[in-house]
C-alpha positions as CSV (number, residue, x, y, z in Angstrom):
1,M,-8.4,16.1,23.0
2,T,-5.3,14.6,24.7
3,E,-1.9,15.2,23.2
4,P,-0.3,11.9,21.9
5,Y,2.1,10.5,24.5
6,L,3.3,7.3,22.9
7,G,6.1,7.3,20.3
8,N,9.2,7.1,22.5
9,P,11.0,4.0,23.8
10,Q,10.2,4.5,27.5
11,E,6.4,4.8,27.1
12,T,6.3,1.9,24.6
13,I,8.3,-0.4,26.9
14,A,6.1,0.6,29.9
15,V,2.9,-0.3,27.9
16,L,4.3,-3.6,26.7
17,Q,5.5,-4.6,30.2
18,K,2.2,-3.6,31.8
19,Y,0.4,-6.2,29.5
20,D,3.2,-8.8,29.3
21,F,3.0,-8.3,25.5
22,V,4.9,-10.8,23.3
23,F,5.7,-9.8,19.7
24,Q,4.2,-12.1,17.1
25,K,6.6,-12.8,14.2
26,K,3.7,-14.0,12.1
27,F,2.1,-10.6,12.2
28,G,5.3,-8.7,11.3
29,Q,5.1,-6.5,14.3
30,N,7.6,-3.6,14.5
31,F,6.4,-0.6,16.6
32,L,7.5,2.9,15.8
33,I,9.5,4.6,18.6
34,D,10.4,7.9,17.0
35,T,8.2,11.0,17.3
36,H,9.8,12.8,14.4
37,V,8.9,10.0,12.0
38,L,5.3,9.9,13.4
39,D,5.0,13.7,12.8
40,K,6.3,13.2,9.3
41,I,3.7,10.6,8.5
42,V,0.8,12.6,9.8
43,R,2.1,15.8,8.0
44,A,2.6,13.9,4.7
45,A,-0.9,12.4,4.9
46,E,-2.2,16.0,5.3
47,I,-4.7,14.9,8.1
48,T,-7.3,17.5,8.9
49,K,-10.4,17.7,11.1
50,D,-12.5,16.8,8.1
51,D,-10.8,13.5,7.5
52,V,-11.9,9.9,8.3
53,V,-8.7,7.8,8.5
54,L,-8.4,4.1,8.1
55,E,-5.3,2.8,10.0
56,I,-4.1,-0.8,9.3
57,G,-2.2,-2.6,12.1
58,P,-2.3,0.1,14.9
59,G,-0.2,-2.1,17.2
60,I,-0.3,-0.5,20.6
61,G,-1.9,2.7,19.2
62,T,1.2,4.9,18.8
63,L,0.4,6.3,15.4
64,T,-3.3,6.0,16.2
65,Q,-3.0,8.7,18.9
66,Y,-1.4,11.1,16.4
67,L,-4.1,10.4,13.9
68,A,-6.9,10.7,16.4
69,Y,-5.5,14.0,17.6
70,G,-5.6,15.4,14.1
71,A,-8.5,13.7,12.3
72,K,-12.3,13.7,12.6
73,E,-12.4,10.0,13.0
74,V,-10.1,7.0,12.9
75,I,-11.0,3.4,12.2
76,A,-8.1,1.1,13.4
77,V,-8.1,-2.5,12.1
78,E,-5.9,-4.8,14.2
79,I,-5.6,-8.6,13.5
80,D,-3.9,-9.5,16.8
81,K,-6.4,-10.2,19.6
82,A,-3.7,-9.7,22.2
83,L,-3.4,-6.0,21.2
84,I,-7.1,-5.1,21.6
85,P,-7.1,-4.5,25.5
86,I,-3.9,-2.5,25.0
87,L,-5.5,-0.3,22.4
88,E,-8.6,0.2,24.5
89,D,-6.3,1.5,27.2
90,T,-3.9,3.7,25.2
91,L,-6.8,5.2,23.2
92,S,-9.3,5.6,26.0
93,A,-8.9,9.4,26.0
94,Y,-10.0,9.6,22.3
95,D,-13.7,9.3,21.6
96,N,-13.2,9.4,17.8
97,V,-11.5,6.0,17.4
98,T,-13.2,2.7,16.4
99,I,-11.1,-0.4,17.0
100,L,-11.9,-3.5,14.8
101,N,-10.3,-6.8,15.6
102,E,-10.2,-8.1,12.0
103,D,-8.0,-9.2,9.2
104,I,-7.9,-6.2,6.8
105,L,-7.9,-8.4,3.8
106,K,-11.3,-9.8,4.8
107,V,-12.9,-6.5,5.8
108,D,-15.5,-5.0,3.4
109,I,-13.8,-1.6,3.3
110,N,-16.3,-0.1,0.8
111,R,-19.1,-0.8,3.3
112,L,-17.0,0.7,6.1
113,V,-16.5,3.9,4.1
114,T,-20.2,4.1,3.3
115,E,-21.1,3.7,7.0
116,K,-18.4,6.0,8.4
117,N,-18.0,8.7,5.7
118,Q,-21.1,8.4,3.6
119,G,-19.0,7.0,0.7
120,R,-16.7,10.1,0.6
121,P,-13.0,9.4,0.1
122,I,-11.1,8.4,3.2
123,K,-7.3,8.6,3.9
124,V,-5.4,5.4,4.6
125,V,-2.4,5.7,7.0
126,A,-0.4,2.8,8.3
127,N,2.9,1.3,9.5
128,L,2.2,-1.8,7.4
129,P,3.2,-5.4,8.2
130,Y,5.8,-5.9,5.4
131,Y,4.8,-9.4,4.5
132,I,1.4,-8.3,3.2
133,T,2.1,-4.7,2.0
134,T,1.4,-5.4,-1.7
135,P,-1.9,-7.4,-1.2
136,I,-3.2,-4.6,1.1
137,I,-2.4,-1.8,-1.3
138,M,-3.7,-3.6,-4.4
139,N,-6.8,-4.6,-2.5
140,L,-7.6,-1.0,-1.8
141,F,-7.0,0.0,-5.5
142,E,-8.6,-3.0,-7.2
143,N,-11.7,-2.9,-5.2
144,H,-12.1,0.8,-6.0
145,V,-12.3,1.8,-2.4
146,P,-12.9,5.6,-2.3
147,V,-9.5,6.6,-1.1
148,D,-7.9,10.1,-1.3
149,S,-4.4,9.0,-0.5
150,I,-2.5,6.1,1.1
151,T,0.5,7.1,3.3
152,V,2.3,4.1,4.6
153,M,5.5,2.8,6.1
154,V,6.9,0.0,3.9
155,Q,10.1,-1.9,3.3
156,K,12.5,0.5,1.6
157,E,12.9,-1.7,-1.5
158,V,9.1,-1.9,-1.9
159,A,8.9,1.9,-1.8
160,D,11.6,2.1,-4.5
161,R,9.7,-0.4,-6.6
162,M,6.5,1.6,-6.4
163,Q,7.9,4.7,-7.8
164,T,10.6,3.5,-10.3
165,G,10.3,3.6,-14.1
166,P,11.3,1.4,-17.1
167,G,14.8,0.1,-17.3
168,S,15.4,-0.2,-13.6
169,K,15.9,-3.6,-11.9
170,D,13.2,-2.6,-9.4
171,Y,10.7,-1.9,-12.1
172,G,7.9,-4.5,-12.3
173,A,4.2,-5.3,-12.0
174,L,3.9,-3.5,-8.7
175,S,5.4,-0.3,-10.1
176,L,2.9,-0.3,-13.0
177,A,-0.1,-1.2,-10.9
178,V,0.6,1.5,-8.3
179,Q,1.4,4.2,-11.0
180,Y,-1.8,3.3,-12.9
181,Y,-3.9,4.3,-9.9
182,A,-1.9,6.9,-8.0
183,E,1.1,9.2,-7.9
184,P,3.8,7.8,-5.6
185,Y,6.1,10.0,-3.6
186,I,8.7,8.8,-1.1
187,V,8.4,11.1,2.0
188,A,11.3,9.8,4.1
189,N,13.7,6.9,4.5
190,V,13.5,5.5,8.0
191,P,16.4,3.7,9.7
192,Q,16.0,0.5,11.7
193,N,16.6,2.1,15.1
194,C,13.2,3.9,14.8
195,F,11.4,0.6,15.6
196,M,11.0,-1.9,18.4
197,P,12.0,-4.6,17.8
198,R,14.5,-3.4,15.2
199,P,13.7,-4.8,11.7
200,K,16.6,-6.3,9.7
201,I,15.8,-4.0,6.7
202,G,15.5,-0.3,6.1
203,S,12.0,1.2,5.7
204,A,10.5,4.2,4.0
205,V,7.3,6.3,4.2
206,I,5.6,6.5,0.8
207,R,2.5,8.5,-0.1
208,L,0.3,7.4,-3.0
209,K,-2.0,10.2,-4.1
210,R,-5.0,8.6,-5.9
211,Y,-5.8,9.9,-9.3
212,D,-9.4,11.0,-10.1
213,R,-9.2,8.6,-13.0
214,P,-6.5,6.1,-13.8
215,A,-3.3,7.4,-15.4
216,V,-4.0,5.8,-18.8
217,E,-7.1,4.8,-20.7
218,V,-7.4,1.2,-21.6
219,K,-10.4,-0.8,-23.0
220,D,-9.8,-3.9,-20.8
221,E,-8.1,-3.2,-17.5
222,K,-8.0,-6.9,-16.6
223,L,-6.2,-7.8,-19.8
224,M,-3.6,-5.1,-19.3
225,F,-2.7,-6.4,-15.9
226,Q,-2.5,-9.9,-17.2
227,L,-0.1,-8.7,-19.9
228,I,2.0,-6.9,-17.3
229,R,2.1,-10.0,-15.0
230,A,3.0,-12.2,-18.0
231,S,5.9,-9.9,-19.1
232,F,7.5,-9.8,-15.7
233,N,6.8,-13.4,-14.8
234,Q,10.0,-14.5,-16.7
235,R,12.0,-11.3,-16.8
236,R,14.7,-12.6,-19.1
237,K,12.3,-13.7,-21.8
238,T,11.1,-11.4,-24.6
239,L,7.7,-9.8,-24.2
240,A,6.3,-12.1,-27.0
241,N,7.5,-15.3,-25.3
242,G,6.3,-14.1,-21.8
243,I,2.8,-13.5,-23.1
244,K,2.8,-16.8,-25.1
245,N,3.9,-18.8,-22.0
246,Y,1.6,-17.2,-19.5
247,S,-1.2,-19.6,-18.4
248,G,-3.8,-16.9,-18.0
249,L,-3.6,-15.8,-21.7
250,S,-4.5,-17.8,-24.8
251,F,-3.3,-15.7,-27.8
252,S,-1.6,-17.4,-30.7
253,K,2.1,-16.5,-31.4
254,E,1.1,-14.7,-34.6
255,T,-1.6,-12.6,-32.8
256,V,0.9,-11.5,-30.1
257,E,3.6,-10.7,-32.6
258,Q,1.3,-8.7,-34.8
259,A,0.0,-6.7,-31.9
260,I,3.6,-6.0,-30.7
261,E,4.6,-4.8,-34.2
262,S,1.4,-2.8,-34.6
263,C,2.4,-0.8,-31.5
264,G,5.7,0.0,-33.1
265,F,7.8,-2.2,-30.7
266,P,10.6,-4.5,-31.9
267,L,9.8,-8.2,-31.5
268,T,12.9,-8.6,-29.3
269,V,11.5,-6.1,-26.8
270,R,11.2,-7.1,-23.1
271,G,8.5,-6.1,-20.7
272,E,10.8,-4.1,-18.5
273,A,11.3,-1.6,-21.4
274,L,7.6,-0.7,-21.7
275,T,5.9,2.2,-20.0
276,L,2.4,2.1,-18.6
277,E,1.2,3.8,-21.8
278,D,2.9,1.1,-23.9
279,F,1.1,-1.7,-22.0
280,A,-2.2,0.1,-22.4
281,K,-1.5,0.4,-26.2
282,L,-0.7,-3.3,-26.4
283,A,-3.7,-4.3,-24.4
284,N,-5.9,-2.3,-26.7
285,A,-4.3,-3.9,-29.8
286,L,-4.9,-7.4,-28.4
287,A,-8.4,-6.6,-27.3
288,E,-9.3,-6.0,-30.9
């Protein structure tokens, strides 16, 4: 298997010039040009020869080469048609890569995992387009895709949001959703000069290690997430008002207040003060 050769500025520029590639702002394209960061991602993802890896947004194949070198098989899903001939070129030495020209949010990933890995858990590794980071991650979790871990490059503030707890200004629906399904761990902060073109914001690599079963037990998962969304929808409102004003829920004021008090919370409590366990408790109280 060929050693990865992409991942430095010279090689990246050479590939882009060879194909007259033009960066597409709408796809949030920022290619990694730092081999240390690439090594860190692959190490954090703990890629072995037994792993089938799903990569989202391979770009010109920089990270893909590292993954293909270490994994059993890589499925690379790229939305930009212009990158497909480049990927076929940069990945021609690897016979364990499948390139799909698709929108990841429209791909039936469960079917893909069944075909490629007989339904056994895969690992997801990606330098994600920042504008759709949250939908991609939530899509993997909510559709119960068999995933062992998700190791991704994201916007620094999104990484902070995923691993923070109650009381922080970054704490919100995303924190709770991620922590319900997985244990988040920030692997590294990555400065702007590690990318081409340079993004305006800092980035971070975060690893989400999927729990065997969700972090808390709740009777109605959907209701719990509606309550979470309702309570962060208008952050300055009390929890009771947030739930009452949320269009997706139809509990009476009395029911909401009774449930809040039965959980032992003051009626003045705000959503940002509640832990995941607290939201599960509240959802169970309201489900009754």
